[in-house]
N, C-alpha and C positions, 0 to 999 in steps of 0.2 A: 565189450560194453563201453559206453561213453557217457560221462557226466555232461549234461547240457545246461543245468541251472543249479546254483547253490545259494541258499538264503539263510542268514543267521540273525538271531535276535537275542541280545543279552548273553552272548557266548564269549567268554574270556574278555578281551578288550574291544569286542565288536558290539556296539549298541544296536545297530541295524546295518546289515550288509547284504547285498545281492549282486551276483554276477552271472552272466550267461556266456557260454563259449561253444563254438563249433570246431575249435582247433584241436588237433591231436597232441600238440606240444604247447604247454602254457608255462611261461617263465614269470615267476612272481618276484619282483625286484623291490628292495627297500633296505634302509638301515636296520641295524639290530634293534630288537625290542619294539617293533612297530606292528607286529601281528602276522608276519609271514608264516611262521611255524604254527601259530594258532589256526590259520586257514587250512593248512594241510592236516593238522590234527582233527579238525572238524569233519573232514572227509573220512578219515580213519574211524572216528567215533560213529559216524553214520553206517559204516560197514560192520563194526564189531561191538557197538554200544558201550565201548570203554576206550579210554585213552592209552596210548603207548608210553605216556610220560608220567602219569600219576594214577594211583588207585583211589584217590579221593575225588568223587564226582562233584563235590561242592566247589572244587577249584575251577571247574569248567563254567560255573555260573558267574556272570559279571557281578562285580562288587556292588553290594547294596540292592540287588534285585533278587526275586524269588525263584525264577526259573529261566533256563536257557531253551531256546527253540531252534532246531536244526531241520532244514528242508532241502531235499535234493530231487532233481528229476534226472532219470537215467534212461538212456536208450539201450535196450538189450535186444538180443536176436529175435525174441518173441514179442517185442513191443516195448512201449515206454512204461516206466514205473515211477510212481511218486512215493518218496520215503519221508516220513516225519518222525522226529524223535524229540521228546520233551524230557528235560532233566531238571528235577527239583529236589528239595530236601526230603520229600516224601518218596522219591524213587524215580523210575523212568517209565514213560509210556511211549509205545512205538506203533506207528500206523503204516500200512502198505496200501497205497491207492485209497486212502481215507478210512480203511478198516483197521480198527485197533486189534493188535495181536495180544492174545492172552499170555503168551510166553515170549520173552526176548529171543529165545532160540529159534522161534518161527520167523523172526525179523532178520537175524544174522544170516548172511549168505545172499541177501537180495542185492548187495553191492559187494564186490570183491576188490580188495586193494593189496598192494605190496608196498610197504614203506621201507625206504633206505635212508638212514640217517647216520651221522658220524658215530653215535653211540652203539651202532650195530656191530662195531668191532668187538664189543663186549660179548657178543654171541660166541666168538672164538676164544677170547682170552679172559673173559669174566667168570663169574661164579656159576655153579650148576643151576641155581635158581633162575638166572637170566636165560639159560638154554631151555629149561623146562617151560618158562613163560613163552619163549619163541615157539616151541612146539605146540603148546596149548592154543595160542592165538591163531596159528596158521592152520592147524587141523580143524579148529572150530569153524573157520570160514567155509571149508568145503564139506564138513560133516558136522552140522549143528548138534546132532545127537550126542556127539563126543562131549560137548559142553554140559549136557545134562548129566552124563555119567561122571564127569569131573566134579560137578557141583555136589552130587550125591556123595562121592568119595570124600570130598573135603569136609562135608558135614559129619560123616561117620568118623573121619580122622580126628576132628576136634573133640567129638564125644568120647572116642576111645582114649585119646591123650588125657582128657579130664579124668576118666576112670582109672587110668594108670597112675595119675598123680594122687588120687584118693588112696589107691592101694599102697603107693609108696609111703604116704604119710601115716597110714593106719596099720600096715602089715597084716591086714585081714585076708581071708580066703578070696579067690577071684572067680566066683561062679558065673559072672556075666562076660568074662573075657572071651570065652569061646563064641558067644553070640556076636560080639563086636568083630572077632577075627573072621567069622564067616561073611559078615557084611562087607568088611574091608576087602577081603579076597574077591568077593563077587564082582564089585565094581572095579577093583584094582586091575584084574586081568583084562577087562574090557579096554581100559585106558592103555595098558601096555601093548596089547595086540594092535590097536589102532596106531599107536606111536610107531611100532615096528614096521607096519605096512607103509605108513607115510615116509619113514626114513629110507626104506628100500627104494621107493619111487623117487624121492629127493636125491638119493645117491646116484641113481642112473642119470638124471639130468645134470647134477652138479659136477660129476666126474667128467662128462663130455664137455661142459662149458669151461671148467677149470683148465682142462687140457688145451682148449682153444685159446684161452687168454694167455697161457704160458707157452704157446707155440709147441705144445707137446712135451715140454720140459718137466712138467710136474703132474703127478697122479694124485688125486684127492680121494680119500676114503672116509666114510662117516660110519661110526659104530654107535649102537645104542648100548649103554652100560647099565645093566640091571642084573640082580641076582638070578632072574629067570630068562635073561635075554637069549640063552642058548636053547630054550625050550618053547619059544613063542610061536613056533609053527604047529605045536600040538593043539588039540581041541581044548575047549574051555574046561571040560571036566578034569582033564589031566592037569592043566595049569592051576585049577582051583586046588587040587590036592597038593601040588608042589608049593603053592603059595602058603597053604596051611602048615606044611612041613617047615618052611622057612620061618614062619611065625613061632612055631614051637621051639625051634632051635635058638631063637633070640629071646625067648620068654623071660629068662632070669635077668638078662641085661636090661630089658625093657622095664621090668619091675624095679630094678635098682635105680634106673635113671628117670623113670616116669615119663617116657616118650616112645612113640612108635618108630621102630628102626628099619622096617621093611615095607616097601611099596613104591609106587610110581612117584611119590613125593620126595624120594631119595635118589631117583635115577638121574642119569646124565648122558650127554653126548660127547664123543671124542672125535677129533678131526686129525687125520694123518696125511702128511704130504710126503710122497715117496717113502712110506713106511715109518716116518718119524712124526711124533705127536706135535701138531701145530701149536697147541696151547703153550707148550714148554720150550720146544726147539725151533719153532718157526720165527722167521724175521718179521718185522713190522709189515713189510711189503707182502710177504706170504700170507700173513694173517688177514691183511686187507683184501687180498685177492680171494682168499677163502670166503670171507663175508660177502664179497661181490658175487662170487659163483653161487652161493646159497640163494641170494636174492633173485638172480637171474633164473635159477632153477625153480624157485617158487612160482615165477610168472608162467613157466611152461607147465608146471605141475597143476596149477589152478586151471589153466586152459584145458589140460588133459581131463581133469575131473569134472568141470562144469560146462565145458564146450565153448567158452569164450574167454578172451583175455581180461585180466583184472586191470584196474587203474594202477599206475606206477607213481608213487609219491617220493620225490627226491629232495630231502630237506638239507640244503646247504652241503651237499655231498660232492658235487662235481669239482669244486675247488680243491677237494682233498685228493682227487685222483690225478695221476699224470695223464698226459695227452693220449697215450696208448690205451689206458683203461677207460678214459672218457669216450674214446672212439668205439671201443668194444661195447660200452653201455648204450651209447646213442644209436649205434647200428642195430642193437638188439631190440630197442623199443620203437624205433622210428617206423611209421606206417601201420604197425599192428597193435600198439599199446598206447592208450591215451596217458599222457604224462604231465605231471605238475612238478615244476622245479623251482625251489626257492634259492635266491642268491642275493648277496649284498651289492653285487655289481655285475652287469651283463658281461663284462670282460672275462669273468671267471668261467664262462661257458664257451665252448668251442662252437660258436654259431655257424661257422663255415660248414659244419657237418649237418646242420638242421635244414630241412627243405622249406618249412614254413612254421612259424610259431607266433602265438599271441603273447604279448608282453603286458603284464599287469603290474602297476606300481602301487605299493602299500605304504601309507604313512598314517600313524596314529589311528589305526583301525578303519581307515577309509581307502577305497580302491579307485584308481583311475586307469 
């Protein structure tokens, strides 16, 4: 797929902005705090209806305005698609080819992107919540139904936690806990099975890519860490029973603490390089290479799942890579993946490796 036109109105620091491109590589150049990352973020938001930088939608709306408008025209293998997303204090409205979508999950997946930014190193060395967010956003792109299951699970989780807090403060019997347990388990196993399936496919690609980047010197393994991870190949009826058993085992702890202790909201990813845990024992270079391998694997996995390559968004990341890793990355995306690269100076990009590129200059929310 290829983005051919992007238009923004009242988005972040852009009052009005439009650009067209037919280039596979687009280099966005400008000083810091001029709008380069905002431009990349807007493409990400058009793909997933949410930002990778904030959970507060109001931050996406330009100061002292009521709504942000985002528009994209995308060439896909079955034809051109027009995408519109409106973000206001009242919520979001999404249209595909002018037709409003009743659910945002129907809109997600129309445009696929892979974002690579310096903070992605946190996927390897950061908190479990960062890795769960990574999983949720990437799976949601290729399986929008996953986002529905996740949304339902999170609603049930909030209500169950509130109920546990009531029990904690009152010490009364818990007649409704079994009902909440059944609902939590029902959606929880769907999420965990989809995560397990995604990780197995990601592992296959990432292992191969990581070996190539390290000239065969390192082997990468990705594990899904969950109380049920050893049983996720079982059918849903068996998993449901096992989830319910786990909940019964921690019931006393949950009643004492007033919080849910079992479920996909507590799960994690572990990365191993040559059998050693990368989060704890990996060097900065190994952690960076692991993050790079994951992002390159995402590109191939999305292509495998949807039949065409996503857009690649590189936010000030090439300057962080040495020449060898830059070359690996450029050779991966060139010719097959449309790429948008932000940088403060063109000298940080090894342009000798690029066949052709469009250069866009950004200053104070204006493009030239």
